[in-house]
C-alpha positions as CSV (number, residue, x, y, z in Angstrom):
1,X,-1.6,-18.2,-4.5
2,X,-4.1,-20.1,-5.9
3,X,-6.0,-20.5,-2.3
4,X,-4.8,-17.1,-2.4
5,X,-7.4,-16.1,-5.3
6,X,-9.6,-18.7,-5.0
7,X,-10.6,-16.9,-1.3
8,X,-10.5,-13.2,-3.0
9,X,-12.4,-14.9,-5.3
10,X,-15.2,-16.6,-3.8
11,X,-15.2,-12.9,-1.8
12,X,-15.9,-11.0,-4.7
13,X,-18.4,-12.7,-5.9
14,X,-21.0,-12.5,-2.9
15,X,-20.2,-8.3,-2.8
16,X,-21.9,-5.6,-4.7
17,X,-18.8,-3.4,-4.0
18,X,-14.9,-3.8,-4.4
19,X,-12.5,-1.6,-3.1
20,X,-9.3,-2.0,-4.2
21,X,-7.2,-0.6,-1.5
22,X,-3.5,0.7,-3.4
23,X,-1.2,3.0,-1.7
24,X,-1.2,6.9,-2.0
25,X,2.6,6.9,-2.7
26,X,2.6,4.6,-4.7
27,X,-0.8,3.7,-6.6
28,X,0.2,2.8,-10.1
29,X,1.8,-0.4,-8.9
30,X,0.0,-1.6,-6.6
31,X,-2.9,-2.3,-8.9
32,X,-3.7,-6.2,-10.0
33,X,-4.7,-6.4,-13.3
34,X,-6.5,-9.9,-13.1
35,X,-8.4,-8.4,-10.6
36,X,-10.1,-5.7,-11.7
37,X,-10.7,-7.4,-15.3
38,X,-12.4,-10.1,-12.6
39,X,-14.8,-7.3,-11.3
40,X,-15.0,-4.9,-14.6
41,X,-16.3,-8.4,-16.8
42,X,-19.1,-8.5,-14.4
43,X,-22.7,-7.3,-14.6
44,X,-23.2,-7.6,-11.1
45,X,-20.4,-5.4,-9.0
46,X,-19.1,-1.8,-9.0
47,X,-15.7,-0.6,-8.6
48,X,-14.2,1.6,-6.4
49,X,-10.5,3.1,-6.3
50,X,-9.9,4.0,-2.2
51,X,-6.0,5.8,-2.7
52,X,-5.1,5.3,1.8
53,X,-1.8,7.1,3.1
54,X,-3.2,10.2,1.9
55,X,-1.6,11.8,4.8
56,X,1.9,10.6,3.9
57,X,0.9,12.9,0.2
58,X,0.7,16.2,-0.5
59,X,-2.7,17.8,-1.8
60,X,-2.3,18.0,-5.2
61,X,-0.4,15.1,-5.5
62,X,-4.0,13.3,-4.3
63,X,-6.4,15.5,-7.0
64,X,-4.2,14.3,-9.5
65,X,-4.4,10.5,-8.6
66,X,-7.8,10.4,-8.9
67,X,-8.3,12.2,-12.5
68,X,-5.7,9.9,-13.0
69,X,-8.2,7.5,-12.5
70,X,-11.3,9.4,-14.0
71,X,-9.3,9.1,-17.2
72,X,-9.2,6.0,-17.0
73,X,-12.8,5.2,-16.1
74,X,-12.2,4.4,-12.4
75,X,-13.7,5.9,-9.6
76,X,-11.5,6.6,-7.2
77,X,-11.9,7.8,-3.6
78,X,-8.9,9.1,-1.5
79,X,-9.1,8.0,2.9
80,X,-6.2,7.6,5.4
81,X,-7.3,5.0,7.7
82,X,-4.5,6.1,10.0
83,X,-5.6,9.8,10.8
84,X,-9.5,8.9,9.7
85,X,-9.8,11.4,6.8
86,X,-12.6,10.9,4.1
87,X,-14.3,8.2,5.8
88,X,-17.7,9.2,5.6
89,X,-16.7,10.4,1.8
90,X,-15.6,6.7,1.1
91,X,-19.0,5.4,2.5
92,X,-21.3,7.9,1.5
93,X,-19.3,6.3,-2.5
94,X,-20.5,2.7,-1.2
95,X,-23.2,3.3,-1.2
96,X,-24.4,4.1,-3.6
97,X,-22.5,2.2,-5.6
98,X,-24.0,-0.9,-3.9
99,X,-27.1,-2.4,-5.5
100,X,-28.4,-3.7,-2.4
101,X,-29.9,-2.0,1.0
102,X,-26.7,-3.8,2.6
103,X,-23.9,-3.0,0.7
104,X,-21.7,-5.8,0.9
105,X,-18.6,-5.2,0.6
106,X,-14.9,-6.9,-0.6
107,X,-12.3,-5.2,0.2
108,X,-8.7,-5.8,-1.7
109,X,-5.3,-5.6,-3.0
110,X,-2.0,-5.6,-1.8
111,X,-0.1,-6.4,1.3
112,X,0.5,-3.6,3.4
113,X,-1.9,-1.4,1.7
114,X,-4.2,-0.9,5.0
115,X,-7.2,-3.4,4.0
116,X,-7.6,-4.2,7.4
117,X,-6.7,-0.4,8.9
118,X,-9.6,0.3,6.8
119,X,-11.8,-1.3,8.0
120,X,-11.3,-0.8,11.3
121,X,-11.4,2.6,11.0
122,X,-14.9,2.2,8.9
123,X,-16.3,0.0,11.6
124,X,-14.7,2.9,14.7
125,X,-13.3,-0.3,16.3
126,X,-11.2,-2.9,15.7
127,X,-12.1,-6.0,13.8
128,X,-9.7,-7.1,11.0
129,X,-6.1,-8.1,12.2
130,X,-3.5,-5.4,11.7
131,X,-0.2,-5.9,11.6
132,X,3.0,-3.6,9.8
133,X,4.0,-6.9,8.1
134,X,2.3,-9.1,4.9
135,X,0.0,-11.3,4.4
136,X,-1.3,-10.7,8.0
137,X,-4.9,-11.8,6.9
138,X,-5.1,-15.7,4.8
139,X,-8.7,-16.9,6.0
140,X,-11.9,-15.3,4.5
141,X,-13.5,-12.4,7.6
142,X,-16.4,-10.5,6.9
143,X,-16.8,-7.3,9.2
144,X,-20.2,-5.9,10.1
145,X,-18.7,-2.5,9.7
146,X,-22.7,-0.8,10.0
147,X,-26.1,-1.5,9.6
148,X,-26.0,-0.7,5.9
149,X,-22.2,-2.7,5.3
150,X,-20.9,-5.7,4.9
151,X,-16.8,-6.0,4.7
152,X,-14.8,-8.9,3.8
153,X,-11.7,-8.3,4.3
154,X,-9.7,-10.4,1.8
155,X,-5.7,-12.1,1.7
156,X,-3.4,-9.9,0.1
157,X,-1.8,-11.2,-3.5
158,X,1.6,-10.1,-5.0
159,X,1.1,-10.2,-9.2
160,X,4.0,-13.4,-9.6
161,X,5.0,-10.2,-11.8
162,X,6.0,-7.2,-10.3
163,X,9.5,-6.9,-10.2
164,X,11.5,-7.4,-7.5
165,X,12.7,-3.9,-7.2
166,X,8.5,-2.8,-7.0
167,X,8.0,-5.2,-3.7
168,X,10.8,-3.5,-2.4
169,X,8.5,0.2,-2.5
170,X,6.2,-0.9,-1.7
171,X,7.2,-2.8,1.4
172,X,5.7,-5.8,1.2
173,X,8.4,-7.8,1.4
174,X,9.2,-9.9,4.7
175,X,12.4,-7.5,6.0
176,X,12.9,-9.8,8.1
177,X,13.6,-13.2,5.7
178,X,15.7,-10.6,4.0
179,X,19.2,-12.4,3.1
180,X,20.5,-9.0,1.7
181,X,19.1,-6.3,3.4
182,X,22.3,-3.9,2.3
183,X,20.9,-4.6,-1.3
184,X,17.3,-4.0,-1.0
185,X,18.0,-0.9,0.8
186,X,20.6,0.7,-1.6
187,X,17.6,-0.5,-4.5
188,X,15.3,1.5,-1.6
189,X,17.0,5.0,-2.1
190,X,18.1,4.6,-5.4
191,X,14.0,4.0,-7.1
192,X,13.7,6.9,-3.8
193,X,16.2,9.1,-5.5
194,X,14.6,8.6,-9.0
195,X,11.3,9.8,-7.8
196,X,12.1,13.2,-5.0
197,X,15.9,13.8,-6.0
198,X,17.8,14.4,-2.2
199,X,14.7,13.7,-0.6
200,X,15.5,10.3,1.8
201,X,19.1,12.1,2.6
202,X,17.8,15.7,3.6
203,X,15.1,13.2,6.0
204,X,18.2,11.7,7.7
205,X,20.4,15.6,7.5
206,X,23.3,13.5,5.5
207,X,25.1,13.9,3.0
208,X,23.3,12.3,-0.4
209,X,25.5,10.0,-1.3
210,X,24.6,6.9,-2.7
211,X,27.9,4.3,-3.2
212,X,28.9,4.9,0.5
213,X,25.0,5.5,2.3
214,X,24.8,2.5,4.3
215,X,27.9,3.4,6.5
216,X,27.0,7.6,6.8
217,X,24.0,6.0,8.2
218,X,25.4,3.5,10.1
219,X,28.1,6.3,11.6
220,X,24.8,9.0,11.8
221,X,22.6,6.5,14.2
222,X,26.3,5.2,16.0
223,X,25.2,1.6,14.4
224,X,29.4,-0.7,14.6
225,X,31.1,-3.9,14.6
226,X,33.6,-4.7,16.6
227,X,36.1,-2.8,16.1
228,X,34.3,-0.2,14.9
229,X,33.4,-1.1,11.7
230,X,29.7,0.8,10.9
231,X,27.2,-2.1,10.3
232,X,25.7,-1.5,7.3
233,X,23.3,-4.1,7.9
234,X,22.4,-2.2,10.7
235,X,22.0,0.9,8.9
236,X,19.9,-0.9,5.7
237,X,17.6,-2.0,8.7
238,X,17.4,1.8,9.8
239,X,16.1,2.8,6.1
240,X,13.6,-0.2,5.1
241,X,11.7,-0.6,8.4
242,X,11.0,3.1,8.1
243,X,10.0,3.2,5.0
244,X,7.1,0.7,6.1
245,X,6.6,3.0,8.7
246,X,5.8,5.4,6.0
247,X,8.6,7.6,7.3
248,X,10.7,7.8,4.5
249,X,9.2,11.0,1.1
250,X,9.2,8.8,-1.5
251,X,6.1,9.0,-4.0
252,X,5.4,8.2,-7.7
253,X,3.7,11.3,-10.0
254,X,0.6,10.6,-11.7
255,X,2.1,11.5,-15.3
256,X,5.2,9.7,-14.9
257,X,3.6,6.5,-13.3
258,X,6.1,3.9,-11.9
259,X,3.4,1.3,-14.0
260,X,4.3,2.1,-17.1
261,X,8.3,1.8,-16.2
């Protein structure tokens, strides 16, 4: 962890703009107080919040989050690296914030927020490693985006005090390494129902029954163990993988942010 922070700080120190990438579904909980304080205490670096994966939330929700960050004195821009939405806007925002003829940007944030994807989209071709698993970027990667823009793709650092339920919500736990995916899936489902009641059940077209969720889902997808017993582990993996891939309709609202709970 100290090694990762060392790389992050080194890249921030070499940059005049820091782009903190957050997941548009859960902006309040995928921010780093430690990182933001380090940047804001600097007189030579500007901080911009990139709200990525905006294709997964309603437009009005994005506008609310931009206002929410503005109220905290932070500039925020919506973007979808996957759908190539808002890339011109974020490029212009970076160049305006830069004090150099050629902007140098440190792209920071939690794993799975889409840092590498955003860099690749801005560049127009693959440059930074991309994977649907946390921890893909582990060393310093400086990418030339254009003649006027260079970017560092930093390792994703997870705060030690981030609750396990929020790690599951953000998709920054390695699903294949989970000892108890059934528990993780139920934690995810419970949080999903708190944020958007009944939305996950509606997505799968099943009964909204948290206690029997995995059994119902296993039957739905014809996942059985020997003896025609519903395979709840495979059902759990289905819901966890669908969430990581951005398929489930779960997102928080600015007037009741998870960060404050």
